[in-house]
C-alpha positions in Angstrom: -72.3 15.7 -136.9 -72.8 12.9 -134.2 -73.8 10.0 -132.5 -74.4 6.5 -132.8 -76.9 6.2 -135.8 -74.3 8.4 -137.4 -71.6 6.1 -136.5 -72.4 2.8 -136.8 -74.0 3.9 -140.8 -70.1 5.2 -141.3 -68.9 2.0 -139.8 -71.4 0.0 -142.7 -69.7 1.9 -145.4 -66.4 1.6 -144.5 -67.0 -2.2 -144.1 -68.5 -2.2 -147.4 -65.8 0.5 -149.2 -63.1 -1.9 -148.1 -64.2 -4.8 -150.0 -66.6 -7.2 -147.4 -70.0 -6.9 -148.1 -70.0 -8.0 -152.4 -67.4 -5.5 -153.3 -64.6 -5.5 -156.0 -62.3 -4.4 -158.8 -63.0 -5.3 -162.2 -63.2 -5.0 -165.4 -65.1 -6.6 -168.9 -62.9 -8.5 -171.0 -61.3 -5.5 -173.4 -62.3 -5.2 -176.3 -59.7 -3.6 -179.0 -61.6 -0.3 -179.8 -62.7 -0.2 -183.7 -63.1 3.5 -185.4 -63.3 6.5 -182.9 -65.3 8.8 -185.4 -68.2 5.8 -185.5 -71.3 6.1 -183.9 -75.0 4.9 -184.5 -78.1 6.2 -186.6 -81.3 5.3 -185.1 -83.7 4.8 -187.6 -87.3 3.9 -186.1 -90.0 2.8 -187.4 -93.1 5.2 -187.4 -95.9 3.1 -185.7 -95.4 1.5 -181.9 -95.4 -2.4 -182.6 -97.2 -3.5 -179.0 -99.8 -1.4 -177.9 -101.7 -0.9 -174.3 -104.7 -3.8 -174.0 -107.5 -4.4 -171.5 -106.5 -5.0 -167.5 -103.1 -5.8 -166.5 -101.8 -3.6 -169.3 -104.4 -0.7 -169.7 -102.5 2.0 -168.8 -99.0 1.4 -170.0 -97.1 -1.4 -172.2 -92.7 -0.3 -171.7 -89.6 -2.0 -171.1 -89.2 -5.0 -174.1 -86.4 -7.7 -172.9 -86.3 -9.2 -176.4 -84.2 -12.9 -176.6 -84.1 -14.4 -179.6 -83.5 -18.6 -180.3 -83.0 -21.4 -182.6 -86.6 -22.7 -182.7 -90.1 -20.6 -183.4 -91.7 -18.3 -183.2 -87.8 -17.0 -183.2 -88.3 -13.5 -180.7 -89.3 -13.9 -176.9 -90.5 -10.2 -175.7 -90.8 -9.8 -171.9 -92.5 -6.8 -171.5 -94.1 -4.5 -168.5 -97.4 -3.5 -168.2 -99.3 -0.9 -166.0 -103.0 -0.8 -164.9 -102.5 2.7 -163.1 -101.9 0.4 -159.9 -99.4 -2.0 -160.4 -96.4 -3.5 -163.0 -96.5 -6.5 -164.3 -94.4 -8.7 -166.5 -95.9 -9.9 -169.9 -95.0 -12.3 -172.5 -95.1 -11.5 -176.5 -94.0 -13.9 -179.2 -92.9 -12.9 -182.9 -91.1 -14.0 -185.5 -89.9 -11.2 -187.4 -89.9 -8.1 -184.4 -92.5 -5.9 -185.9 -95.3 -8.1 -185.8 -96.0 -9.6 -181.9 -99.0 -12.3 -180.3 -99.4 -11.7 -176.3 -99.4 -14.3 -174.7 -100.4 -12.6 -171.2 -98.7 -12.2 -167.8 -96.2 -14.4 -166.5 -94.7 -12.2 -163.2 -97.2 -10.4 -161.0 -95.9 -8.9 -157.3 -96.1 -10.5 -154.7 -97.5 -9.0 -151.5 -96.6 -11.2 -148.7 -92.8 -11.5 -150.0 -90.5 -9.0 -150.1 -91.9 -7.7 -153.3 -95.1 -6.1 -152.3 -97.7 -5.3 -154.9 -96.2 -2.7 -156.9 -93.4 -4.0 -159.3 -92.2 -7.0 -160.7 -91.7 -5.9 -163.6 -88.6 -3.6 -165.7 -86.3 -6.7 -166.4 -83.5 -8.3 -168.2 -84.0 -11.9 -169.9 -81.3 -13.6 -171.6 -81.9 -18.1 -172.5 -79.2 -20.2 -170.8 -78.5 -23.8 -170.0 -82.0 -24.4 -171.0 -83.7 -22.6 -169.1 -84.8 -18.5 -169.0 -83.9 -16.2 -166.9 -85.5 -13.2 -165.7 -83.7 -10.1 -163.6 -86.8 -7.8 -162.9 -87.2 -4.7 -160.0 -89.6 -5.2 -157.4 -89.9 -4.0 -153.9 -91.1 -1.0 -152.4 -91.3 1.5 -154.7 -89.0 4.4 -152.6 -86.3 1.7 -152.6 -86.7 -1.2 -155.0 -84.3 -4.0 -155.1 -83.7 -7.0 -158.3 -84.7 -10.3 -158.3 -84.1 -13.5 -160.6 -86.9 -15.4 -161.9 -86.5 -18.9 -164.1 -88.0 -21.3 -166.0 -87.9 -23.8 -168.8 -90.9 -23.2 -170.3 -91.9 -19.7 -169.9 -94.8 -20.9 -167.9 -93.9 -22.2 -164.6 -91.3 -19.4 -163.1 -89.8 -20.0 -159.6 -88.5 -16.8 -158.2 -85.1 -16.1 -155.6 -86.3 -16.0 -152.2 -85.0 -13.2 -151.6 -83.3 -10.4 -153.5 -80.3 -11.0 -156.1 -79.0 -7.6 -155.8 -79.6 -4.9 -152.9 -79.0 -1.3 -152.2 -76.0 -0.1 -150.7 -74.9 0.9 -147.5 -75.5 4.1 -145.5 -74.6 7.1 -147.9 -73.1 5.0 -151.0 -74.4 6.3 -154.6 -76.8 3.4 -154.6 -77.9 3.6 -150.7 -81.6 4.1 -152.0 -82.4 1.9 -154.6 -81.5 -0.6 -157.2 -83.2 -0.9 -160.0 -83.3 -1.4 -164.3 -81.6 -4.1 -164.5 -80.0 -5.3 -167.4 -77.6 -8.4 -167.6 -74.8 -9.9 -170.4 -73.2 -13.0 -169.8 -69.3 -13.2 -170.7 -68.0 -16.5 -169.8 -67.4 -17.5 -166.9 -69.3 -14.3 -165.5 -73.1 -12.5 -165.8 -72.6 -8.7 -165.7 -75.1 -7.0 -164.4 -75.4 -2.9 -165.8 -78.5 -1.3 -162.9 -79.3 2.2 -161.8 -78.7 3.2 -158.4 -80.5 6.0 -156.3 -78.5 7.7 -153.3 -80.1 9.9 -150.5 -80.4 12.8 -152.5 -82.3 10.6 -155.4 -79.8 11.2 -157.7 -79.9 8.3 -160.5 -77.1 7.1 -161.9 -75.7 3.5 -163.3 -73.4 0.7 -162.2 -72.2 -2.5 -163.1 -71.6 -5.8 -161.1 -70.7 -9.2 -161.7 -71.2 -12.6 -160.6 -71.0 -16.5 -161.3 -74.6 -17.8 -161.1 -76.4 -14.7 -161.9 -77.4 -14.8 -158.0 -74.7 -13.7 -155.7 -73.3 -10.2 -157.2 -70.4 -8.3 -156.1 -70.2 -4.5 -156.9 -67.7 -2.6 -158.6 -65.8 -0.3 -156.1 -65.5 2.4 -158.3 -69.3 2.5 -158.8 -71.0 4.6 -160.8 -69.6 4.2 -164.5 -71.7 6.8 -166.0 -72.7 10.2 -164.1 -75.8 12.7 -164.8 -75.0 15.1 -167.4 -74.1 19.3 -167.2 -76.5 21.4 -166.4 -79.2 21.4 -169.8 -77.9 18.3 -170.5 -81.1 15.7 -171.6 -79.9 13.8 -168.8 -79.3 16.4 -166.3 -82.0 14.9 -164.2 -81.0 11.0 -164.2 -79.9 8.1 -166.3 -81.2 5.0 -166.2 -82.5 1.7 -168.0 -79.0 0.9 -169.7 -78.5 -1.5 -172.6 -75.5 -3.0 -173.2 -74.0 -4.8 -176.2 -70.5 -5.6 -178.2 -69.8 -4.3 -181.7 -67.2 -2.7 -184.0 -64.6 -2.9 -182.0 -66.3 -1.3 -178.4 -68.9 -2.0 -175.8 -71.5 0.3 -176.5 -74.8 1.1 -174.3 -78.1 3.1 -175.1 -79.4 4.5 -171.8 -82.1 6.5 -170.9 -81.6 10.5 -169.6 -84.2 12.5 -167.9 -84.2 16.4 -168.1 -85.7 18.9 -165.5 -89.1 18.7 -167.7 -89.4 14.7 -167.7 -89.0 14.8 -171.0 -86.6 10.9 -171.6 -84.5 10.3 -174.6 -81.8 8.2 -174.9 -78.3 8.7 -175.1 -75.0 6.6 -176.8 -71.8 6.0 -174.6 -69.0 3.6 -175.5 -66.0 1.8 -173.7 -63.0 -1.0 -174.4 -63.4 -2.4 -170.6 -67.1 -1.8 -169.7 -65.8 0.2 -166.6 -64.6 3.5 -168.5 -67.2 4.7 -170.5 -67.6 7.4 -172.6 -70.8 9.7 -173.6 -70.8 10.3 -177.5 -72.9 13.8 -178.4 -75.2 11.7 -180.0 -78.7 12.0 -178.9 -82.1 9.7 -180.3 -85.4 11.6 -179.4 -89.4 10.9 -180.5 -90.0 12.2 -183.6 -93.8 10.8 -184.1 -96.8 11.8 -181.9 -97.0 8.5 -179.7 -93.9 9.1 -178.4 -93.2 13.3 -178.6 -92.1 13.2 -174.6 -90.8 10.0 -174.3 -88.2 7.3 -175.5 -86.5 5.0 -173.4 -86.5 1.0 -171.9 -84.0 -0.2 -174.9 -83.6 -3.7 -175.6 -80.4 -4.8 -178.2 -80.0 -7.5 -180.7 -76.7 -6.9 -182.2 -76.7 -9.8 -185.2 -74.0 -8.2 -187.8 -73.6 -4.5 -189.1 -76.7 -3.3 -188.3 -78.3 -3.6 -184.4 -82.1 -3.7 -184.1 -83.3 -1.6 -180.8 -86.9 -2.0 -179.7 -87.8 1.0 -177.1 -90.5 2.1 -174.9 -92.2 5.6 -176.1 -95.0 8.5 -174.7 -96.7 11.3 -175.2 -96.8 12.2 -171.9 -93.4 13.6 -170.0 -93.3 11.1 -167.3 -90.5 9.8 -165.1 -92.0 6.0 -164.9 -95.5 5.7 -165.3 -99.3 6.4 -166.9 -97.4 8.3 -170.3 -99.5 6.3 -172.6 -96.3 3.9 -173.4 -95.6 1.6 -175.9 -92.8 0.0 -177.4 -91.5 0.8 -180.5 -88.4 -0.9 -182.7 -85.8 0.6 -184.6 -82.7 -0.5 -186.8 -79.3 1.6 -185.9 -76.8 1.9 -188.6 -73.0 2.7 -188.6 -72.3 6.5 -189.4 -69.6 8.5 -188.9 -69.8 11.3 -186.4 -69.3 14.5 -187.8 -66.2 16.4 -186.9 
C-alpha cells in the first residue's frame, strides 16, 4: 500500500520506535522473587462501602484511588462519579477504609481545553513532597489521554495545561488512546502503568517512567500484558492496573473483559515490573450488586494482608451505567493449587 499519508505515518512510527519521541528500554528495580506457589485469596466485604448519590454521581461511583497519610482522616479516596453524561472526580475521607464521608467534586472536565466535556476522572493519586498528585484520564471519548493535577490541600487543584501522556504514533499499540493510569513511586522514578488502545480497539497494558511525573518515556517493548486466549476472562480487553510490591514480587491486579462485557480481576506477578506472568487466579463478584462487574482496583500493601478498594456493578458494561458502587476486600496470601 502506498501514498503520502501512509509514508508519513510509517516515518513517524519508525522515529518513535528508534528511540526518538520518548521511548526507552528500562525495568523497575529488580526484586528477589518470593514463593512461586503463592497467590492471594480475595475476601470481599458483602456490602459496598461507597454508593451513588445525587447529581454528579447519580449513575455510577467507580475508580477509587485511596491515599493513606499520617494525619486524620487517615485515608482519602479520589473516586469517579458519573451523572449519565459526564465523569468527574470526587473526594471522600475515612479513618478505617469502610466508612466514608463524601467531600464533593474536586475535578471536572474543562470543555475549553484538551479535556473536552466527557471525563476528568479514572485516576491515580499519590501524596508526595507535601502535595497531592493526581494523574487522570480525559480528552475525547474515542481518543483519551492522561493529565496531571496537583494540590496542597485538596481544595485548589492546578492542572498541567497539556496532557502528560499522549497516544502513540501511527500503527502503534496505543495509537487510539491511553487511559487508566496507575502511578507508583520508586526513587528516582515515577512508573505509570496504563491501558493502551490500538486501531483495532484492542486494549492492553503498558508502562512508562518519569523523573518529574510530567515528562514520560514509554517502554519500547510495550505492551507488557497481552489479551487472554479465546474463551478466557480477559480475551476482549485489559485495563485498570493496580501495582504493588510485596512478598518478593511486583504484583498486578488488572481488569479483564470477556466477550459479553463481564469484568473480573486477574492477578499477575513480576520480578522486574516489565516481564509479567499471569496467574490462574481470577476474582469475580459474588453479591447481587457486583455480580456482572468487578473492576478498578486500588491497593494498599501494609503487612501480610493487602487492602483493596474496587468498583462493581450488576450490569455487564465496558465503561459506565452499570449501577457502579465501590467495594472493599482483604487479600491474604494462599498456596496455589498444584
